[in-house]
PDB file with SEQRES, HELIX, SHEET and CRYST1 records, atoms N, CA, C and O in Angstrom:
SEQRES   1 A   54  MET SER ASP SER THR PHE ILE ASP ILE ILE LEU ALA ILE          
SEQRES   2 A   54  ILE LEU PRO PRO LEU GLY VAL PHE LEU LYS PHE GLY ILE          
SEQRES   3 A   54  GLU THR GLU PHE TRP ILE CYS VAL VAL CYS THR PHE PHE          
SEQRES   4 A   54  GLY TYR LEU PRO GLY ILE ILE TYR ALA VAL TYR VAL ILE          
SEQRES   5 A   54  THR LYS                                                      
HELIX    1 AA1 ASP A    3  ILE A   14  1                                  12    
HELIX    2 AA2 PRO A   16  PHE A   24  1                                   9    
HELIX    3 AA3 THR A   28  PHE A   39  1                                  12    
HELIX    4 AA4 TYR A   41  THR A   53  1                                  13    
CRYST1    1.000    1.000    1.000  90.00  90.00  90.00 P 1           1          
ATOM      1  N   MET A   1       0.859  -1.175   0.000  1.00  0.00           N  
ATOM      2  CA  MET A   1       0.000   0.000   0.000  1.00  0.00           C  
ATOM      3  C   MET A   1       0.903   1.235   0.000  1.00  0.00           C  
ATOM      4  O   MET A   1       1.804   1.360   0.830  1.00  0.00           O  
ATOM      5  N   SER A   2       0.651   2.129  -0.928  1.00  0.00           N  
ATOM      6  CA  SER A   2       1.474   3.325  -1.041  1.00  0.00           C  
ATOM      7  C   SER A   2       1.019   4.392  -0.049  1.00  0.00           C  
ATOM      8  O   SER A   2      -0.038   4.276   0.571  1.00  0.00           O  
ATOM      9  N   ASP A   3       1.836   5.426   0.084  1.00  0.00           N  
ATOM     10  CA  ASP A   3       1.506   6.512   1.009  1.00  0.00           C  
ATOM     11  C   ASP A   3       0.249   7.246   0.603  1.00  0.00           C  
ATOM     12  O   ASP A   3      -0.541   7.641   1.460  1.00  0.00           O  
ATOM     13  N   SER A   4       0.048   7.438  -0.697  1.00  0.00           N  
ATOM     14  CA  SER A   4      -1.142   8.153  -1.152  1.00  0.00           C  
ATOM     15  C   SER A   4      -2.415   7.358  -0.858  1.00  0.00           C  
ATOM     16  O   SER A   4      -3.447   7.941  -0.525  1.00  0.00           O  
ATOM     17  N   THR A   5      -2.347   6.034  -0.977  1.00  0.00           N  
ATOM     18  CA  THR A   5      -3.507   5.205  -0.646  1.00  0.00           C  
ATOM     19  C   THR A   5      -3.803   5.291   0.843  1.00  0.00           C  
ATOM     20  O   THR A   5      -4.966   5.368   1.242  1.00  0.00           O  
ATOM     21  N   PHE A   6      -2.767   5.279   1.662  1.00  0.00           N  
ATOM     22  CA  PHE A   6      -2.946   5.400   3.105  1.00  0.00           C  
ATOM     23  C   PHE A   6      -3.610   6.728   3.466  1.00  0.00           C  
ATOM     24  O   PHE A   6      -4.513   6.762   4.302  1.00  0.00           O  
ATOM     25  N   ILE A   7      -3.176   7.801   2.853  1.00  0.00           N  
ATOM     26  CA  ILE A   7      -3.773   9.120   3.109  1.00  0.00           C  
ATOM     27  C   ILE A   7      -5.221   9.149   2.622  1.00  0.00           C  
ATOM     28  O   ILE A   7      -6.085   9.709   3.296  1.00  0.00           O  
ATOM     29  N   ASP A   8      -5.494   8.554   1.461  1.00  0.00           N  
ATOM     30  CA  ASP A   8      -6.867   8.489   0.957  1.00  0.00           C  
ATOM     31  C   ASP A   8      -7.775   7.718   1.915  1.00  0.00           C  
ATOM     32  O   ASP A   8      -8.926   8.104   2.114  1.00  0.00           O  
ATOM     33  N   ILE A   9      -7.278   6.645   2.504  1.00  0.00           N  
ATOM     34  CA  ILE A   9      -8.084   5.867   3.444  1.00  0.00           C  
ATOM     35  C   ILE A   9      -8.352   6.675   4.711  1.00  0.00           C  
ATOM     36  O   ILE A   9      -9.471   6.654   5.224  1.00  0.00           O  
ATOM     37  N   ILE A  10      -7.358   7.381   5.220  1.00  0.00           N  
ATOM     38  CA  ILE A  10      -7.558   8.223   6.398  1.00  0.00           C  
ATOM     39  C   ILE A  10      -8.607   9.292   6.108  1.00  0.00           C  
ATOM     40  O   ILE A  10      -9.487   9.535   6.933  1.00  0.00           O  
ATOM     41  N   LEU A  11      -8.521   9.929   4.946  1.00  0.00           N  
ATOM     42  CA  LEU A  11      -9.516  10.937   4.573  1.00  0.00           C  
ATOM     43  C   LEU A  11     -10.890  10.316   4.387  1.00  0.00           C  
ATOM     44  O   LEU A  11     -11.903  10.946   4.690  1.00  0.00           O  
ATOM     45  N   ALA A  12     -10.934   9.083   3.890  1.00  0.00           N  
ATOM     46  CA  ALA A  12     -12.218   8.401   3.708  1.00  0.00           C  
ATOM     47  C   ALA A  12     -12.868   8.094   5.049  1.00  0.00           C  
ATOM     48  O   ALA A  12     -14.095   8.060   5.143  1.00  0.00           O  
ATOM     49  N   ILE A  13     -12.081   7.873   6.072  1.00  0.00           N  
ATOM     50  CA  ILE A  13     -12.648   7.635   7.400  1.00  0.00           C  
ATOM     51  C   ILE A  13     -13.164   8.946   7.995  1.00  0.00           C  
ATOM     52  O   ILE A  13     -14.211   8.964   8.641  1.00  0.00           O  
ATOM     53  N   ILE A  14     -12.440  10.031   7.781  1.00  0.00           N  
ATOM     54  CA  ILE A  14     -12.863  11.325   8.323  1.00  0.00           C  
ATOM     55  C   ILE A  14     -14.061  11.880   7.547  1.00  0.00           C  
ATOM     56  O   ILE A  14     -15.062  12.276   8.143  1.00  0.00           O  
ATOM     57  N   LEU A  15     -13.951  11.906   6.220  1.00  0.00           N  
ATOM     58  CA  LEU A  15     -15.016  12.421   5.360  1.00  0.00           C  
ATOM     59  C   LEU A  15     -15.029  11.566   4.093  1.00  0.00           C  
ATOM     60  O   LEU A  15     -14.271  11.828   3.159  1.00  0.00           O  
ATOM     61  N   PRO A  16     -15.890  10.543   4.059  1.00  0.00           N  
ATOM     62  CA  PRO A  16     -15.842   9.551   2.979  1.00  0.00           C  
ATOM     63  C   PRO A  16     -15.850  10.116   1.554  1.00  0.00           C  
ATOM     64  O   PRO A  16     -15.026   9.684   0.748  1.00  0.00           O  
ATOM     65  N   PRO A  17     -16.735  11.057   1.199  1.00  0.00           N  
ATOM     66  CA  PRO A  17     -16.707  11.539  -0.196  1.00  0.00           C  
ATOM     67  C   PRO A  17     -15.401  12.234  -0.581  1.00  0.00           C  
ATOM     68  O   PRO A  17     -15.017  12.222  -1.751  1.00  0.00           O  
ATOM     69  N   LEU A  18     -14.720  12.832   0.385  1.00  0.00           N  
ATOM     70  CA  LEU A  18     -13.459  13.513   0.078  1.00  0.00           C  
ATOM     71  C   LEU A  18     -12.384  12.521  -0.360  1.00  0.00           C  
ATOM     72  O   LEU A  18     -11.658  12.772  -1.322  1.00  0.00           O  
ATOM     73  N   GLY A  19     -12.285  11.402   0.343  1.00  0.00           N  
ATOM     74  CA  GLY A  19     -11.310  10.389  -0.049  1.00  0.00           C  
ATOM     75  C   GLY A  19     -11.567   9.842  -1.438  1.00  0.00           C  
ATOM     76  O   GLY A  19     -10.632   9.637  -2.212  1.00  0.00           O  
ATOM     77  N   VAL A  20     -12.839   9.604  -1.759  1.00  0.00           N  
ATOM     78  CA  VAL A  20     -13.191   9.087  -3.085  1.00  0.00           C  
ATOM     79  C   VAL A  20     -12.962  10.160  -4.148  1.00  0.00           C  
ATOM     80  O   VAL A  20     -12.498   9.857  -5.247  1.00  0.00           O  
ATOM     81  N   PHE A  21     -13.283  11.399  -3.826  1.00  0.00           N  
ATOM     82  CA  PHE A  21     -13.081  12.495  -4.772  1.00  0.00           C  
ATOM     83  C   PHE A  21     -11.609  12.656  -5.134  1.00  0.00           C  
ATOM     84  O   PHE A  21     -11.273  12.848  -6.302  1.00  0.00           O  
ATOM     85  N   LEU A  22     -10.733  12.580  -4.140  1.00  0.00           N  
ATOM     86  CA  LEU A  22      -9.302  12.739  -4.417  1.00  0.00           C  
ATOM     87  C   LEU A  22      -8.754  11.602  -5.259  1.00  0.00           C  
ATOM     88  O   LEU A  22      -7.785  11.788  -5.994  1.00  0.00           O  
ATOM     89  N   LYS A  23      -9.359  10.427  -5.163  1.00  0.00           N  
ATOM     90  CA  LYS A  23      -8.885   9.270  -5.933  1.00  0.00           C  
ATOM     91  C   LYS A  23      -9.471   9.261  -7.352  1.00  0.00           C  
ATOM     92  O   LYS A  23      -8.753   8.970  -8.310  1.00  0.00           O  
ATOM     93  N   PHE A  24     -10.779   9.580  -7.499  1.00  0.00           N  
ATOM     94  CA  PHE A  24     -11.466   9.416  -8.783  1.00  0.00           C  
ATOM     95  C   PHE A  24     -11.980  10.717  -9.399  1.00  0.00           C  
ATOM     96  O   PHE A  24     -12.290  10.743 -10.590  1.00  0.00           O  
ATOM     97  N   GLY A  25     -12.078  11.782  -8.632  1.00  0.00           N  
ATOM     98  CA  GLY A  25     -12.706  13.002  -9.134  1.00  0.00           C  
ATOM     99  C   GLY A  25     -14.222  12.851  -9.067  1.00  0.00           C  
ATOM    100  O   GLY A  25     -14.736  11.967  -8.381  1.00  0.00           O  
ATOM    101  N   ILE A  26     -14.922  13.707  -9.772  1.00  0.00           N  
ATOM    102  CA  ILE A  26     -16.393  13.653  -9.749  1.00  0.00           C  
ATOM    103  C   ILE A  26     -16.842  12.660 -10.812  1.00  0.00           C  
ATOM    104  O   ILE A  26     -17.102  13.019 -11.960  1.00  0.00           O  
ATOM    105  N   GLU A  27     -16.926  11.414 -10.400  1.00  0.00           N  
ATOM    106  CA  GLU A  27     -17.406  10.337 -11.257  1.00  0.00           C  
ATOM    107  C   GLU A  27     -18.470   9.568 -10.496  1.00  0.00           C  
ATOM    108  O   GLU A  27     -18.895   9.993  -9.422  1.00  0.00           O  
ATOM    109  N   THR A  28     -18.896   8.463 -11.030  1.00  0.00           N  
ATOM    110  CA  THR A  28     -19.970   7.665 -10.437  1.00  0.00           C  
ATOM    111  C   THR A  28     -19.635   7.228  -9.019  1.00  0.00           C  
ATOM    112  O   THR A  28     -20.505   7.245  -8.148  1.00  0.00           O  
ATOM    113  N   GLU A  29     -18.380   6.835  -8.772  1.00  0.00           N  
ATOM    114  CA  GLU A  29     -17.984   6.388  -7.436  1.00  0.00           C  
ATOM    115  C   GLU A  29     -18.198   7.482  -6.396  1.00  0.00           C  
ATOM    116  O   GLU A  29     -18.630   7.209  -5.277  1.00  0.00           O  
ATOM    117  N   PHE A  30     -17.895   8.711  -6.769  1.00  0.00           N  
ATOM    118  CA  PHE A  30     -18.070   9.838  -5.849  1.00  0.00           C  
ATOM    119  C   PHE A  30     -19.538  10.011  -5.483  1.00  0.00           C  
ATOM    120  O   PHE A  30     -19.866  10.175  -4.308  1.00  0.00           O  
ATOM    121  N   TRP A  31     -20.417   9.977  -6.467  1.00  0.00           N  
ATOM    122  CA  TRP A  31     -21.836  10.213  -6.189  1.00  0.00           C  
ATOM    123  C   TRP A  31     -22.453   9.065  -5.397  1.00  0.00           C  
ATOM    124  O   TRP A  31     -23.319   9.291  -4.552  1.00  0.00           O  
ATOM    125  N   ILE A  32     -22.016   7.839  -5.662  1.00  0.00           N  
ATOM    126  CA  ILE A  32     -22.494   6.709  -4.862  1.00  0.00           C  
ATOM    127  C   ILE A  32     -22.045   6.886  -3.414  1.00  0.00           C  
ATOM    128  O   ILE A  32     -22.810   6.602  -2.493  1.00  0.00           O  
ATOM    129  N   CYS A  33     -20.834   7.345  -3.206  1.00  0.00           N  
ATOM    130  CA  CYS A  33     -20.324   7.573  -1.859  1.00  0.00           C  
ATOM    131  C   CYS A  33     -21.097   8.687  -1.153  1.00  0.00           C  
ATOM    132  O   CYS A  33     -21.367   8.592   0.045  1.00  0.00           O  
ATOM    133  N   VAL A  34     -21.447   9.728  -1.880  1.00  0.00           N  
ATOM    134  CA  VAL A  34     -22.241  10.814  -1.286  1.00  0.00           C  
ATOM    135  C   VAL A  34     -23.592  10.283  -0.826  1.00  0.00           C  
ATOM    136  O   VAL A  34     -24.043  10.604   0.273  1.00  0.00           O  
ATOM    137  N   VAL A  35     -24.241   9.475  -1.658  1.00  0.00           N  
ATOM    138  CA  VAL A  35     -25.547   8.910  -1.300  1.00  0.00           C  
ATOM    139  C   VAL A  35     -25.413   7.974  -0.099  1.00  0.00           C  
ATOM    140  O   VAL A  35     -26.227   8.034   0.823  1.00  0.00           O  
ATOM    141  N   CYS A  36     -24.396   7.113  -0.102  1.00  0.00           N  
ATOM    142  CA  CYS A  36     -24.184   6.206   1.039  1.00  0.00           C  
ATOM    143  C   CYS A  36     -23.929   6.991   2.323  1.00  0.00           C  
ATOM    144  O   CYS A  36     -24.444   6.632   3.382  1.00  0.00           O  
ATOM    145  N   THR A  37     -23.144   8.049   2.236  1.00  0.00           N  
ATOM    146  CA  THR A  37     -22.859   8.867   3.407  1.00  0.00           C  
ATOM    147  C   THR A  37     -24.110   9.608   3.868  1.00  0.00           C  
ATOM    148  O   THR A  37     -24.307   9.803   5.067  1.00  0.00           O  
ATOM    149  N   PHE A  38     -24.944  10.014   2.941  1.00  0.00           N  
ATOM    150  CA  PHE A  38     -26.194  10.688   3.296  1.00  0.00           C  
ATOM    151  C   PHE A  38     -27.097   9.753   4.106  1.00  0.00           C  
ATOM    152  O   PHE A  38     -27.742  10.182   5.063  1.00  0.00           O  
ATOM    153  N   PHE A  39     -27.139   8.476   3.718  1.00  0.00           N  
ATOM    154  CA  PHE A  39     -27.989   7.515   4.427  1.00  0.00           C  
ATOM    155  C   PHE A  39     -27.365   7.028   5.722  1.00  0.00           C  
ATOM    156  O   PHE A  39     -28.070   6.496   6.581  1.00  0.00           O  
ATOM    157  N   GLY A  40     -26.087   7.194   5.880  1.00  0.00           N  
ATOM    158  CA  GLY A  40     -25.421   6.810   7.118  1.00  0.00           C  
ATOM    159  C   GLY A  40     -23.927   6.969   6.991  1.00  0.00           C  
ATOM    160  O   GLY A  40     -23.344   6.655   5.953  1.00  0.00           O  
ATOM    161  N   TYR A  41     -23.317   7.453   8.036  1.00  0.00           N  
ATOM    162  CA  TYR A  41     -21.884   7.705   8.003  1.00  0.00           C  
ATOM    163  C   TYR A  41     -21.096   6.410   7.822  1.00  0.00           C  
ATOM    164  O   TYR A  41     -20.137   6.375   7.051  1.00  0.00           O  
ATOM    165  N   LEU A  42     -21.486   5.356   8.518  1.00  0.00           N  
ATOM    166  CA  LEU A  42     -20.774   4.080   8.435  1.00  0.00           C  
ATOM    167  C   LEU A  42     -20.851   3.455   7.039  1.00  0.00           C  
ATOM    168  O   LEU A  42     -19.822   3.000   6.540  1.00  0.00           O  
ATOM    169  N   PRO A  43     -22.017   3.409   6.383  1.00  0.00           N  
ATOM    170  CA  PRO A  43     -22.028   2.885   5.003  1.00  0.00           C  
ATOM    171  C   PRO A  43     -21.150   3.708   4.054  1.00  0.00           C  
ATOM    172  O   PRO A  43     -20.547   3.156   3.134  1.00  0.00           O  
ATOM    173  N   GLY A  44     -21.079   5.004   4.271  1.00  0.00           N  
ATOM    174  CA  GLY A  44     -20.207   5.848   3.457  1.00  0.00           C  
ATOM    175  C   GLY A  44     -18.747   5.493   3.633  1.00  0.00           C  
ATOM    176  O   GLY A  44     -17.990   5.445   2.663  1.00  0.00           O  
ATOM    177  N   ILE A  45     -18.345   5.239   4.892  1.00  0.00           N  
ATOM    178  CA  ILE A  45     -16.962   4.858   5.167  1.00  0.00           C  
ATOM    179  C   ILE A  45     -16.652   3.505   4.539  1.00  0.00           C  
ATOM    180  O   ILE A  45     -15.610   3.338   3.904  1.00  0.00           O  
ATOM    181  N   ILE A  46     -17.539   2.552   4.711  1.00  0.00           N  
ATOM    182  CA  ILE A  46     -17.311   1.208   4.173  1.00  0.00           C  
ATOM    183  C   ILE A  46     -17.174   1.261   2.662  1.00  0.00           C  
ATOM    184  O   ILE A  46     -16.257   0.665   2.098  1.00  0.00           O  
ATOM    185  N   TYR A  47     -18.078   1.969   2.005  1.00  0.00           N  
ATOM    186  CA  TYR A  47     -18.014   2.069   0.544  1.00  0.00           C  
ATOM    187  C   TYR A  47     -16.744   2.783   0.101  1.00  0.00           C  
ATOM    188  O   TYR A  47     -16.084   2.340  -0.839  1.00  0.00           O  
ATOM    189  N   ALA A  48     -16.393   3.877   0.761  1.00  0.00           N  
ATOM    190  CA  ALA A  48     -15.212   4.639   0.366  1.00  0.00           C  
ATOM    191  C   ALA A  48     -13.940   3.813   0.496  1.00  0.00           C  
ATOM    192  O   ALA A  48     -13.108   3.807  -0.411  1.00  0.00           O  
ATOM    193  N   VAL A  49     -13.782   3.119   1.611  1.00  0.00           N  
ATOM    194  CA  VAL A  49     -12.583   2.300   1.808  1.00  0.00           C  
ATOM    195  C   VAL A  49     -12.550   1.161   0.794  1.00  0.00           C  
ATOM    196  O   VAL A  49     -11.489   0.825   0.268  1.00  0.00           O  
ATOM    197  N   TYR A  50     -13.704   0.569   0.520  1.00  0.00           N  
ATOM    198  CA  TYR A  50     -13.763  -0.508  -0.471  1.00  0.00           C  
ATOM    199  C   TYR A  50     -13.341  -0.014  -1.855  1.00  0.00           C  
ATOM    200  O   TYR A  50     -12.540  -0.661  -2.531  1.00  0.00           O  
ATOM    201  N   VAL A  51     -13.876   1.122  -2.269  1.00  0.00           N  
ATOM    202  CA  VAL A  51     -13.576   1.647  -3.609  1.00  0.00           C  
ATOM    203  C   VAL A  51     -12.104   2.059  -3.707  1.00  0.00           C  
ATOM    204  O   VAL A  51     -11.466   1.831  -4.734  1.00  0.00           O  
ATOM    205  N   ILE A  52     -11.572   2.653  -2.664  1.00  0.00           N  
ATOM    206  CA  ILE A  52     -10.173   3.108  -2.706  1.00  0.00           C  
ATOM    207  C   ILE A  52      -9.211   1.921  -2.752  1.00  0.00           C  
ATOM    208  O   ILE A  52      -8.186   1.981  -3.431  1.00  0.00           O  
ATOM    209  N   THR A  53      -9.534   0.849  -2.035  1.00  0.00           N  
ATOM    210  CA  THR A  53      -8.596  -0.266  -1.954  1.00  0.00           C  
ATOM    211  C   THR A  53      -8.764  -1.316  -3.047  1.00  0.00           C  
ATOM    212  O   THR A  53      -7.889  -2.165  -3.217  1.00  0.00           O  
ATOM    213  N   LYS A  54      -9.870  -1.277  -3.792  1.00  0.00           N  
ATOM    214  CA  LYS A  54     -10.063  -2.338  -4.805  1.00  0.00           C  
ATOM    215  C   LYS A  54      -9.173  -2.157  -6.001  1.00  0.00           C  
ATOM    216  O   LYS A  54      -9.218  -2.961  -6.931  1.00  0.00           O  
TER     217      LYS A  54                                                      
END                                                                             
């Protein structure tokens, strides 16, 4: 795992859409993460970490 991935995961735990945005920009993954975070903070974190690490 590189340093940038580690930083993205930390940001995804603090603010899930931010971590996904820094990795992918405004694409489908970002909007799915926003919706997941809107419905619950924990689903947003889980989705963000999954997308960043896959």
